[in-house]
C-alpha positions as protocol buffer text, in pm:
chain_id: "A"
residue {
  index: 1
  type: MET
  ca { x: -12281 y: 5511 z: 8773 }
}
residue {
  index: 2
  type: GLU
  ca { x: -12613 y: 5536 z: 8951 }
}
residue {
  index: 3
  type: GLU
  ca { x: -12585 y: 5186 z: 9099 }
}
residue {
  index: 4
  type: LYS
  ca { x: -12217 y: 5231 z: 9180 }
}
residue {
  index: 5
  type: TYR
  ca { x: -12277 y: 5527 z: 9409 }
}
residue {
  index: 6
  type: PHE
  ca { x: -12619 y: 5424 z: 9539 }
}
residue {
  index: 7
  type: LYS
  ca { x: -12450 y: 5148 z: 9736 }
}
residue {
  index: 8
  type: LYS
  ca { x: -12172 y: 5365 z: 9882 }
}
residue {
  index: 9
  type: GLU
  ca { x: -12189 y: 5587 z: 10190 }
}
residue {
  index: 10
  type: GLY
  ca { x: -12069 y: 5941 z: 10244 }
}
residue {
  index: 11
  type: LEU
  ca { x: -12122 y: 6291 z: 10112 }
}
residue {
  index: 12
  type: ILE
  ca { x: -11919 y: 6249 z: 9795 }
}
residue {
  index: 13
  type: ALA
  ca { x: -12094 y: 5924 z: 9704 }
}
residue {
  index: 14
  type: PHE
  ca { x: -12432 y: 6082 z: 9770 }
}
residue {
  index: 15
  type: ARG
  ca { x: -12357 y: 6382 z: 9550 }
}
residue {
  index: 16
  type: LEU
  ca { x: -12219 y: 6158 z: 9273 }
}
residue {
  index: 17
  type: TRP
  ca { x: -12535 y: 5949 z: 9288 }
}
residue {
  index: 18
  type: MET
  ca { x: -12748 y: 6263 z: 9259 }
}
residue {
  index: 19
  type: PHE
  ca { x: -12536 y: 6397 z: 8972 }
}
residue {
  index: 20
  type: SER
  ca { x: -12574 y: 6061 z: 8798 }
}
residue {
  index: 21
  type: LEU
  ca { x: -12952 y: 6067 z: 8826 }
}
residue {
  index: 22
  type: ALA
  ca { x: -12974 y: 6426 z: 8704 }
}
residue {
  index: 23
  type: THR
  ca { x: -12731 y: 6371 z: 8415 }
}
residue {
  index: 24
  type: ASP
  ca { x: -12918 y: 6060 z: 8300 }
}
residue {
  index: 25
  type: ALA
  ca { x: -13249 y: 6251 z: 8312 }
}
residue {
  index: 26
  type: LEU
  ca { x: -13101 y: 6532 z: 8102 }
}
residue {
  index: 27
  type: LYS
  ca { x: -12967 y: 6285 z: 7848 }
}
residue {
  index: 28
  type: LYS
  ca { x: -13319 y: 6144 z: 7807 }
}
residue {
  index: 29
  type: ASN
  ca { x: -13491 y: 6484 z: 7810 }
}
residue {
  index: 30
  type: PRO
  ca { x: -13240 y: 6751 z: 7708 }
}
residue {
  index: 31
  type: ASN
  ca { x: -13278 y: 7091 z: 7867 }
}
residue {
  index: 32
  type: LYS
  ca { x: -12988 y: 7325 z: 7796 }
}
residue {
  index: 33
  type: GLU
  ca { x: -13055 y: 7564 z: 8086 }
}
residue {
  index: 34
  type: LYS
  ca { x: -13075 y: 7284 z: 8340 }
}
residue {
  index: 35
  type: ALA
  ca { x: -12763 y: 7122 z: 8194 }
}
residue {
  index: 36
  type: ILE
  ca { x: -12574 y: 7450 z: 8233 }
}
residue {
  index: 37
  type: THR
  ca { x: -12689 y: 7487 z: 8594 }
}
residue {
  index: 38
  type: LEU
  ca { x: -12603 y: 7127 z: 8679 }
}
residue {
  index: 39
  type: ARG
  ca { x: -12263 y: 7154 z: 8511 }
}
residue {
  index: 40
  type: GLU
  ca { x: -12184 y: 7462 z: 8721 }
}
residue {
  index: 41
  type: GLN
  ca { x: -12277 y: 7273 z: 9038 }
}
residue {
  index: 42
  type: VAL
  ca { x: -12067 y: 6970 z: 8942 }
}
residue {
  index: 43
  type: VAL
  ca { x: -11767 y: 7191 z: 8864 }
}
residue {
  index: 44
  type: GLU
  ca { x: -11807 y: 7378 z: 9193 }
}
residue {
  index: 45
  type: PHE
  ca { x: -11828 y: 7053 z: 9389 }
}
residue {
  index: 46
  type: SER
  ca { x: -11534 y: 6897 z: 9204 }
}
residue {
  index: 47
  type: GLU
  ca { x: -11319 y: 7199 z: 9295 }
}
residue {
  index: 48
  type: SER
  ca { x: -11431 y: 7206 z: 9658 }
}
residue {
  index: 49
  type: ALA
  ca { x: -11196 y: 7154 z: 9949 }
}
residue {
  index: 50
  type: TRP
  ca { x: -11405 y: 6854 z: 10053 }
}
residue {
  index: 51
  type: VAL
  ca { x: -11339 y: 6666 z: 9728 }
}
residue {
  index: 52
  type: SER
  ca { x: -10975 y: 6775 z: 9724 }
}
residue {
  index: 53
  type: ALA
  ca { x: -10920 y: 6644 z: 10076 }
}
residue {
  index: 54
  type: ARG
  ca { x: -11140 y: 6335 z: 10080 }
}
residue {
  index: 55
  type: GLY
  ca { x: -11217 y: 6239 z: 9721 }
}
residue {
  index: 56
  type: THR
  ca { x: -11055 y: 5939 z: 9562 }
}
residue {
  index: 57
  type: LYS
  ca { x: -10892 y: 5941 z: 9222 }
}
residue {
  index: 58
  type: GLU
  ca { x: -11187 y: 5739 z: 9090 }
}
residue {
  index: 59
  type: GLU
  ca { x: -11441 y: 5986 z: 9231 }
}
residue {
  index: 60
  type: ARG
  ca { x: -11256 y: 6280 z: 9076 }
}
residue {
  index: 61
  type: ALA
  ca { x: -11248 y: 6098 z: 8742 }
}
residue {
  index: 62
  type: ASP
  ca { x: -11622 y: 6033 z: 8765 }
}
residue {
  index: 63
  type: LEU
  ca { x: -11686 y: 6400 z: 8840 }
}
residue {
  index: 64
  type: GLN
  ca { x: -11485 y: 6491 z: 8531 }
}
residue {
  index: 65
  type: SER
  ca { x: -11694 y: 6244 z: 8332 }
}
residue {
  index: 66
  type: PHE
  ca { x: -12012 y: 6422 z: 8445 }
}
residue {
  index: 67
  type: ILE
  ca { x: -11860 y: 6757 z: 8350 }
}
residue {
  index: 68
  type: ASP
  ca { x: -11771 y: 6623 z: 8005 }
}
residue {
  index: 69
  type: ASP
  ca { x: -12119 y: 6476 z: 7951 }
}
residue {
  index: 70
  type: LEU
  ca { x: -12289 y: 6795 z: 8066 }
}
residue {
  index: 71
  type: THR
  ca { x: -12063 y: 7008 z: 7848 }
}
residue {
  index: 72
  type: VAL
  ca { x: -12187 y: 6815 z: 7547 }
}
residue {
  index: 73
  type: LEU
  ca { x: -12547 y: 6870 z: 7658 }
}
residue {
  index: 74
  type: THR
  ca { x: -12491 y: 7244 z: 7694 }
}
residue {
  index: 75
  type: ILE
  ca { x: -12364 y: 7289 z: 7339 }
}
residue {
  index: 76
  type: SER
  ca { x: -12619 y: 7074 z: 7158 }
}
């Protein structure tokens, strides 16, 4: 997803790109505390008025994918 959102413009694309980089880094070097913190931030952003008003169905699905991946990292 990193490449997908690197090429797009806008706040949501930027945040998704950042979440992608951070999630990939945590998959390579697991850190439960950081995964918990990142998951909380992704959930907060996914529930924000900004995403509700301007996010596409695809972007919301990608946010849920990050939440799912980070949930796995927090319980392992």
